[in-house]
N, C-alpha and C positions, 0 to 999 in steps of 0.2 A: 859454883853450879849455875849461876845464870849466864856466865861466859860460855860454859860447855853447852847449856840449851841452846843459847845464840848460835853457837857453831854447828849443832845438828841441824838447827832451823834452816841455816844458810846452805848447808851441805845438801839438804833434801831439796829445797828449791833449785839448787845448781845441778842435781841429778835429774830433776824434773826436766830443766831446760835442755839438758844434754840429750836425753832419751827423746824429748819432743822434736829436737832438731833434727835428731836421726830419722825419726818416723816422717818429718815433712820432707826430708830429703829423699828417702825412699819412695814416698808417694810421688814426689816430682819426677824421680828417675823412672818410676814404673809408668806414670803418665806419659812422659816424653817417649819412652821406648815403645808404649802402645800407639801414639801418635804417629811416631816414626814407622812402626809396622804397618798401620793402616794406610800411610801414605804411600808405602811400598805397594800395598796391595791395589790400591787405587790407581796408581801409576802403572802397574802391570794390566789392568783392566782397561785402562785409558789407552794404552799401546794397541791392544788387540781390538777395541772399538774403532780406533783410528784406521786400522788396517781395513776393517769391513766397510768404513765410511769410503776409504779411497778406492773401493772396487768399482770401477768404472762400468757403466752400462754397455755391454756389448752391443754394437751396432755395425752395420753394413756400410754406413755413411765414412766417406772419406773427408772428414771435417774435425774441428777441435771443439772442446768443451772446457768452460770454465767454472769454478765454484770458488766460494770462500768458505773457509773452516774457522769457526770461532772457538777458542777455549775458555772455560770458566775463570781461569787465573792465568798468570804468566807462566808459560810452559816452554819446556825444551823438548823437541823432538829430535830424536838421534836415528840417523840413516846408516845401517850397515848392510854391505853387500858382501856376498860370498860366492866363489865359483864352483866350489867343489860339489860333486854329485853330477846327475844327469842334467839338470837345469840351473844349478845354484840355488841361492836362497837370498830372498829380501827380508832383512831384519829391521824391526821398528821397536823402539823404546821410548819411553817418555819420563819425564821428571818435571814435577810442578813445583812451583814456588809457594813457601810459607813463611807466615811470621812467627811461627813456633818451632823451636829448636833451630838446625841449621837453615839457611835460607834455601840452599838447593842441597839435595842429598842424591845418592847413587840412584840413577833411574831403575825402574822397574823391570821385571823380566823382559828378556827380547821376544817378541812375537815373530815367528817366522812364516813366509809365505813363499810359494814356489811359482807364484803365476803372477807377481806384481813386479813392476820395474819402476823405481822411483829415482828420478834425477833430481839432485837437489845438493845442499852442501850437507857435510856430516852431522851438523846441528843447526836446527832452526829454532830461534827463540822469539816469543813473543806471545800476544794473546790471540793471534789468528794467523792463517797463512792462505795464501793464494795457490789454487791448483788448477794446471792447465792440462788437459789429456788429450793426446792425439794418437792415431794409430799408426803404426810402423808397416807400411806396405813395402816389401823387398823380395820378389815381385809380388808375391802374396801376402795377405795379412799376417803378420807375426804375432803381434800383441798390441795392447793399448799402453802407451807410456805415459807416465805421470810425472810433469815438472812442477816442483814445488818450492816455494819461498816464502819467508816471513811478510807478513803485512807492513812491517816497518822497513823492509828493503825497498830501495828506489833504484831502478835502472834507466840510464839514458843511453839510447840507441841513435848512434850518429852515422849519419850517410847510410842507412838502412835500405835495401831494395824495397821497391814500391809494393811488391808482392807480400813481404813480411810486415811492413806497416800497416797496409790495408787490413791484413789477416787479424793481428794483434788489436790493432784499433777496433775492428769490428766485433771483436770478442769483449770490448769494454773492460781491457785490464787496466786498472786504475794506476798502478805504480811503475808502469812503463812509458817513459816520454820519448818522442822521437823529435830529431832536430838534425840540421847540417852544420850547425854551428856549435863546436865543443865547448865554448864559453857560455852558452845557454843552459849547460846541464847544472842541475842543482849541486851544491858543494859536496854532500856527502853521499851521491848517487853513485852507483857503480857504472862506470862508462864502458859501453860496448860499442867499439868502432869498426866498421865495415870498409875502412879506408887506411891509409898510412899514417894518419895523424898520431903525434905523440901525445902522451899524457892518459892513455886509456889503459884500464885495468884488463880489459878482454879486447884481443885483436882479432878480427875475423878477416881471412883472406879467402874470398870465393873462388879465386883462380886455383890455388893449391888445395883448397877444401881443408882449411886448417884453422884451429883456433888455439892462439898463444895467451897463455895467462899462468901467473905464478912461475914464469920462467920455463913452463914446460908448454910442448906443442901437442895438441890433441888433433886427430884427423876425423873427418865425418864423410859420409857418402851422400849423394844428391838423391834422396828417397822422395816420393810423391809428395809427402807432407812436411819435409824438413824437420823431421822428428829428431834425426841425429844431429843435426845443427842446434836445436834447442838444447838436446841433452849436454853438448859441449859447452853451451854458454851458460845454462843455469846449475850445472852439477859441479862438484869439486872434481878435480882431476882424477883421482883414485876412484871415486864412484863411477864416473863416466866409463872409464876403462873396464870397470868390473861389469857393469851393466851391458856394454856392448858384447863382452865375451859370453854373458849368460844369453843374451839375444840371439848370438849367433849358435850356440847350442840349440836353441828352440828352433831356428830356422833350419838347421841340418836335420832334426827329426820331423819337421813338417815337409821338407823335401824328399824324405824318404816315403812319407805317408802319400804325397802327390804322385810319387813313382809307382806305389802301389795302386793306386787309383787308376793310372794311366795304363798299367797293366791290366786292369779288370777292363777298362773301356775298350782295349785292343781286343780283347777276347770276345767282345760283344761287337766287333765290327767297326769301332771307333777308334781309329789308331792315332796317337799323338806324335809317336817316335821321340819322346822327351825322355824316355826311361834313362838313357846313358848320361844324357846333360844334367838330370836331377841329381843322379848318384855323385857326378862329379861335383856338383854345387853343395851337396850336403857334406861331401869331404873337405870341399874347400872352407866351408863356413865353420866346420867343426875344428879346423886346425888354426883358427885366428888367434893369434897370440898378442898383437898389439894393433891399434886402431889405423896406423899407416897401411894396413892390409886391406882396409875397406874399400880403397879406391878400386883395388883389383876386383874384389869381389862384386862392386857395383856394376862392373863391366858384365859380369856372368849373370847378376840379376836382370840388368836391361835387356840382354839377349833371350833370357828365358821368358821374360814378359813380353818380348816382341813376337817371340814364335807361339806363344800361349794366345795371344791376340789374334793372330792369323788361322787359329783352329775353328773348325765348324762345331767341334765338341770341346769346349774350353775346360782345362783342369781347374783354374780359379779364377 
């Protein structure tokens, strides 16, 4: 009898331990799932808020603006660009680092914007980011372009033109250094060479208006603010190509709006005679398939700008 009671006592304790372990496991699982779900919700809101924060203040000034964005924890920002639709779309999503559960989880829902153009790597990681905003004027103001990179990223510009060095130095950007000697670049910095020196991750050729990196050549136009050039330098290749296509769609629509404005002014005795050229320009920009077409579009843009400047009733 004593042995039987002893066995029953032991079995009862064993049963209680098993049940308790199951309850603890379920509680931990439920808590972890809840935390994971809350992280996903927070990351979704963070992506939306980041898009709002990045909304540049619209001005008519032909100048650049810089700002620093800080994140409360180590964060990954994902840049997604799509060309479908009238203007394509800019996607932003965020994933935050956590000490509970998986260190990194799937980012929150993608927040989409149709009037933003972010030139960056497809993934930015860190506790902060540097943001440079410049207008694209081609020949009229098309949009504000956003160039964004992690605060942990270092760039070394070798043999950069004085105009670019003066501008970026004047904007007080901390993680871009300028030199004429490749050996002076920090070891882990991304080297951007405006000459034929070897050992550079990014090779800029101002004559051919091209940027070569990751074994691919991108092309840029000489706009008033060097916006295309900065985009080719700071953005991943695919992001750059996509954003340029989106911008040319927007340019085409704006050209048609200026054509309508020109027709309206003509009926009021202030003719520009630019209606045909604006229609041609709209068609040309809308059909852009590759950035190597930008140089031809640049010629049309320059001609439109020259003719507009000569007008007594300027269109833009």
